[in-house]
N, C-alpha and C positions, 0 to 999 in steps of 0.2 A: 166792502172793507169790513163789514161785521164778520164775514165767514173767515177772513184772514186774521181778525183779532182773536177769534176763538182758538186758532191754531197756535197763538202765541207769539208770532213774529210777523212783523210788517215791514217790507222793504219800500223805502220812499225814495223816488227819483227826484233830486232837487233841480233839475233843468228847468229854467225859466220860472222858478218859484220865488216869490218875494220872501226874504229871509225871516222877517219878523212874523209874518202871518204863518209861514210854514213852522217856525219855531214854537209858536204858541200851540198849534195843533198837535205837534209831536209831544210837547210837555204835558198835554192833557192825556194823550195816549200812554205816556210813561207812568204817569200818576195812577192810571187805571190798571196797571199791572202788565202792559203789553211791552214786549221786546221790540224795539225799533232799530232798524239798520238805514242809514241814510247813505246813498251813493250819488256820485257826481256832485260832491259839495262845492267844487270850484266853479259850477255852472248856476248856483243860486244867485239871485240879484238883490241889489239894494237900489231903491229908486231915489231920485234927487239929482242935482247938478254934480257934475265930477268934482268941482271945487269944493262944495259943502260936504260931500261924502268924505273926500280925503281929510279935510280940516278935521272933521269928527274923529276919524280913526287915528290921525296923527296926534290929536290932543289926548285920546286915550293911551297911546303909547308913552307919551312924554309925561304923564301924571306921575307924581312921587308921593310917597307916604310922609306925612309931616312929623311923625313921632320919633324917627331915628334916621339919621343921614348915613349911618354905617350899614344898615340891613334894608335893603329895598324890597318891600314886600308887595308892591303893586306891580303886576305883571300883566301884559296883554299879548295875546298870540299874534303871529304873523302868517303862519300857514293856513291854507284854506279850510282843511278839514277841522283844524283846531278853532278857527273863527267861528265856523257853524256849530262845532260842538259846545263852545262856551256860550254862544248865543242861546242855545237850547236850555243848557243846565242852569243858566242864571235865571231862567224863568221857573225853576223849581225851588221848593223850600229845602235847601241843603242843610239846614241846621236841624231838621227833624228826621227821624228814622225813615219815614215814607219817602222823603226826598232823596235821601242817600241811596236807598234801594232803587229808586227810579234812575239815578245817574248810572248805576251799574248795568242797566238794561239798554244803554244807548251805545251805539257804534257808528262812527262816521267815516266814510272813505272818500279819497279822491279818485274819480274814475269809477269803474265797476269791476270788483274783484271776481275771479272766475267762479267762485261758488255761488255768486248771485246773478250771473249772466242770464241764466234761463228762467229764474224766478220771476213771477209777475210783480211789477213795480206799480205803485200808487202815485198819483198826484193830487194835491188838494185844489179842488176847483176854485175856492175863493183866494187861493194864494198864487194862482197862474197869472202870469203877465198879459196873456191873451195876444191881441194884435199890437200892442204897444201904443194905442191911443185911448186917451181918457174920454169919458162921456161927453165932455165939452168939445171934443175934436182936437184937442192938443196932444202933441206927441210926448209920450212918457219918457223921461231921461232916467237912465240907470247905468249901473256898472255891475259887472259880475264879481263875485267873490275872488276869483282867480286874478282879475285885473287889480283889484284893491290889494290883494296879498303881494303881487308883483311890485306895485308902486310904493307901498309902506315898508317893504323889506329892503328898499334901497337898490332895486334893479336885480337882486339875486333871484335866480329862478327857484320858486318854491312849489310849482305846480308839476 
């Protein structure tokens, strides 16, 4: 990973990566000045029961600003690439110049674009789901970002 960081651009494959852990690692890379490209955003996962995950995302979508009923300023994305993008940039200090510069160095894609097909992609070991079993032997329940996107957008295909 260090040799790729020196070149200035890292391509991260989000397949079977836990969203929060992956996003925090990417945020650190962005703050250190590395350009990051995330591919297969729809295959990133969120752990938990299906009901709890959907309740969380639907609550975020229904939220409204209390200062003005005429202009709704609270917005939450529904497309998989935007869900991953905003999960990452919300971990950055966007009100400071360093954070604003970091946001400009992030690109997120659904699937793999042609220019990144032959490029070596990295995964974060600590963010991988693994075999899907916890250390206590219980099955880990999860949903992919693509499934969440499909369910919160009212059945419209967004992938």
